[in-house]
C-alpha positions in Angstrom: -1.1 -8.8 -24.1 2.6 -9.1 -23.6 3.5 -11.7 -21.0 7.0 -11.5 -19.4 6.6 -14.7 -17.4 8.1 -17.7 -19.1 5.7 -20.4 -20.2 8.3 -23.0 -19.3 8.4 -21.7 -15.8 4.7 -21.4 -15.2 3.9 -25.1 -14.7 6.6 -25.3 -12.0 5.2 -22.2 -10.3 1.6 -23.6 -10.2 2.9 -26.9 -8.9 4.8 -25.1 -6.2 1.6 -23.4 -5.2 -0.1 -26.8 -4.6 2.8 -28.4 -2.7 4.6 -25.6 -0.8 3.5 -25.3 2.8 3.6 -21.5 2.6 0.7 -21.9 0.2 1.1 -19.3 -2.5 2.1 -18.8 -6.1 4.6 -16.3 -4.8 4.9 -18.4 -1.6 8.4 -19.8 -1.9 11.5 -17.6 -1.9 13.4 -20.2 -4.1 13.0 -18.1 -7.3 11.7 -14.8 -8.6 8.6 -14.4 -10.8 8.2 -12.1 -13.7 5.5 -9.5 -13.9 2.7 -8.5 -16.2 2.8 -5.5 -18.6 -0.7 -4.1 -19.1 -1.4 -3.0 -22.6 -5.2 -3.4 -22.8 -8.4 -3.3 -20.6 -9.3 -7.0 -20.6 -9.9 -7.1 -16.9 -13.4 -5.8 -15.9 -13.8 -3.4 -13.0 -14.6 -4.9 -9.5 -17.7 -3.5 -8.0 -18.1 -5.7 -4.9 -15.3 -4.8 -2.4 -16.6 -6.8 0.6 -13.7 -9.2 0.2 -11.3 -6.6 1.4 -12.4 -7.1 5.1 -13.6 -10.7 4.7 -12.0 -13.4 7.0 -9.2 -15.3 5.4 -8.6 -19.1 5.6 -5.7 -18.3 7.9 -3.8 -15.4 9.4 -0.2 -15.9 8.3 3.0 -14.2 9.3 5.8 -16.8 8.7 9.4 -17.0 9.6 12.5 -15.1 8.4 13.8 -16.1 4.9 16.4 -14.9 2.4 16.1 -13.6 -1.1 19.4 -13.1 -3.0 21.2 -13.1 0.4 18.9 -10.4 1.8 17.1 -11.4 5.0 13.4 -10.6 5.3 11.6 -10.9 8.7 7.8 -11.0 8.4 6.1 -9.1 11.3 3.1 -7.0 12.2 3.8 -3.3 11.7 0.9 -1.0 12.0 3.1 2.0 11.3 4.5 0.5 8.0 5.1 3.3 5.5 7.5 2.4 2.7 8.3 3.4 -0.8 9.7 1.2 -3.5 9.0 -0.4 -6.9 5.8 -2.3 -7.5 5.1 -4.7 -10.4 2.0 -6.4 -11.7 1.0 -10.0 -10.9 0.7 -12.0 -14.2 -2.8 -12.8 -15.4 -1.7 -16.4 -15.9 -1.9 -16.9 -12.1 -5.6 -16.1 -11.9 -7.3 -18.8 -9.8 -4.1 -20.0 -8.0 -3.8 -20.3 -4.3 -2.2 -17.5 -2.2 0.1 -18.0 0.8 -2.8 -17.6 3.3 -5.1 -20.0 1.4 -7.1 -17.5 -0.6 -7.8 -17.7 -4.3 -6.0 -15.1 -6.4 -8.5 -13.1 -8.5 -7.2 -10.7 -11.1 -10.4 -8.6 -10.7 -9.8 -8.0 -7.0 -7.7 -5.2 -5.4 -5.1 -7.5 -3.9 -1.3 -7.5 -3.6 1.8 -9.3 -2.4 4.3 -8.3 0.3 7.6 -9.8 1.5 7.0 -9.1 5.2 3.4 -7.9 6.0 1.0 -10.3 7.7 -1.5 -12.0 5.4 -4.1 -10.5 5.2 -3.2 -6.8 5.8 -5.0 -3.8 4.4 -2.8 -1.1 2.8 -3.2 2.1 0.9 -0.9 2.1 -2.2 -0.1 5.4 -4.0 1.4 5.7 -7.4 4.1 8.3 -6.9 4.2 9.2 -10.6 0.5 10.3 -10.8 -0.8 10.5 -7.2 -3.5 7.8 -7.8 -4.1 5.7 -4.7 -6.1 2.5 -3.9 -6.9 0.4 -0.9 -5.6 -3.2 -1.3 -5.7 -6.4 0.6 -2.3 -8.0 0.9 -2.8 -11.8 0.8 0.3 -13.3 -0.7 4.1 -13.5 -0.2 6.4 -12.0 -2.8 7.7 -10.9 -5.1 10.9 -12.9 -4.4 13.2 -10.4 -6.1 14.9 -7.6 -4.3 14.2 -4.9 -6.9 10.5 -4.9 -6.2 8.7 -4.2 -2.8 5.3 -5.3 -3.9 3.3 -6.8 -6.8 -0.4 -5.8 -7.4 -3.2 -7.4 -9.2 -4.1 -6.2 -12.8 -7.3 -4.6 -11.4 -5.3 -2.7 -8.8 -2.7 -1.7 -11.4 -5.4 -0.1 -13.6 -6.8 1.8 -10.7 -3.3 3.1 -9.8 -2.5 3.9 -13.5 0.3 1.4 -13.7 1.4 -0.2 -17.0 4.6 -1.8 -15.6 7.0 -1.4 -12.8 6.2 1.8 -10.9 7.4 3.7 -7.8 4.8 3.5 -5.1 4.2 4.4 -1.4 2.7 1.6 0.8 1.0 2.6 4.0 -0.7 0.1 6.4 -4.2 1.0 7.4 -4.1 0.0 11.1 -7.8 -0.1 11.9 -8.8 -2.0 8.8 -5.9 -4.4 9.2 -6.9 -5.1 12.8 -10.4 -5.7 11.7 -9.6 -8.2 9.0 -7.2 -10.0 11.5 -9.9 -10.2 14.1 -12.4 -11.6 11.5 -9.9 -14.2 10.4 -9.0 -15.3 14.0 -12.6 -15.0 15.2 -11.9 -12.3 17.8 -13.8 -9.0 18.4 -12.4 -5.6 17.5 -13.8 -2.2 16.9 -12.4 -0.6 13.7 -13.2 1.9 11.0 -14.4 0.6 7.7 -12.2 0.6 4.6 -12.7 3.9 2.8 -13.1 3.3 -1.0 -15.8 5.9 -1.7 -15.7 9.7 -2.2 -14.5 11.7 0.8 -16.8 12.9 3.5 -17.7 16.5 4.2 -14.6 18.7 4.8 -13.8 19.5 8.4 -11.1 22.2 8.9 -8.2 21.5 11.3 -7.5 23.7 14.4 -5.4 26.7 13.4 -1.7 26.6 14.5 -0.3 29.2 16.8 2.4 31.6 15.7 3.2 29.9 12.4 6.7 28.9 13.5 6.2 25.6 15.2 8.7 22.6 14.8 6.2 20.2 13.2 5.7 19.4 9.5 3.0 17.0 8.1 3.9 15.3 4.9 1.0 14.3 2.7 2.5 13.1 -0.5 5.7 12.6 -2.6 6.0 12.8 -6.4 8.5 12.5 -9.1 6.6 15.1 -11.1 6.9 18.7 -9.9 3.6 19.5 -11.6 1.7 16.9 -9.6 3.3 18.2 -6.4 2.3 21.7 -7.2 -1.3 20.6 -7.9 -1.3 18.8 -4.5 0.0 22.0 -2.8 -3.0 23.9 -4.1 -5.4 21.2 -2.8 -3.7 21.1 0.6 -3.5 24.9 1.1 -6.8 24.9 3.0 -5.0 22.9 5.7 -2.2 25.3 6.3 1.2 26.5 4.9 1.6 23.9 2.1 5.0 23.8 0.4 6.9 21.6 -2.0 10.2 20.3 -0.6 12.7 18.8 -3.2 14.5 16.0 -1.5 16.2 12.7 -2.6 15.1 13.3 -6.2 11.4 13.7 -5.3 9.0 16.6 -4.8 7.5 16.2 -1.3 4.3 18.1 -0.3 4.4 19.2 3.4 2.3 21.4 5.7 5.0 23.3 7.7 5.5 25.5 10.7 2.9 23.8 13.0 2.8 23.5 16.8 1.8 20.2 18.4 -1.9 21.0 18.6 -2.1 22.1 15.0 -0.1 19.1 13.7 -2.4 16.7 15.6 -5.5 18.4 14.3 -4.2 18.5 10.7 -3.3 14.8 10.8 -6.8 14.0 12.0 -8.4 16.2 9.4 -6.4 14.6 6.6 -7.3 11.1 7.7 -11.0 12.1 8.1 -11.4 14.3 5.0 -8.9 12.9 2.5 -8.5 9.3 3.6 -4.8 10.0 3.8 -2.1 8.4 6.0 0.2 11.5 6.5 3.7 11.4 8.0 5.0 13.7 10.7 8.3 15.4 11.2 9.6 17.4 14.2 12.6 19.6 13.5 13.2 17.7 10.3 13.2 14.2 11.9 10.5 11.6 11.3 8.4 10.7 14.3 5.2 8.6 14.9 2.2 10.6 13.7 0.3 9.4 16.8 2.9 10.5 19.3 1.5 14.0 19.8 
């Protein structure tokens, strides 16, 4: 396996893990780590996913910090939905301590983030192939501005990543609230993490007139073929179209009124385990505002 991280740098990083009060192998913004390139299948699949919602040693947000003169302000954001480049955490860091006191396990579906609370549950989608996975964010990093997230080798394999990849990251609000409550010892009612096959399909309420101002975005791809395949899959929910924008092919259900958009969002969450976006007259709005 090709390892990009320098062997000379590794001892320093592991020492920093033990001494830095932020607690993680990625837990100090004083330098940027390399990333793994996956070329084989040495990491076995993870069958027990109970750790995703397990309580952490601590719930950690942290204070603002800079990376390469860019200020990052950690905060809770249940509507977090960002795209960017993700890398792969080096296998060498297996067994090291994360920022919130957990032990990094290359076999678990975990990831790093510069700003999300630790732990937070997110859905990550590979925008090159449409593969998605539910991950537990439990470490700060990567401390380099060119990447928004690094994922474990196990997560990379599920996502179909072999190196740096364009991804979409969406916070799963109910699950994130649940794992926060478990960590802090408070009560909350939340839905379980969905990692199994989708439940029985329930159709949305039909829209009226077919000329409403709302559009529901379900995915974005660099590949037009992948977008066209998603359109066929989404056609049962309404008028599915591919919109080419900012160099990407975005799949949207268009011409909906408020009731139809609300019903479609609920159906996509329930049937497809998706976290769709919502536009009104071409402007992004909160999907739960209608």
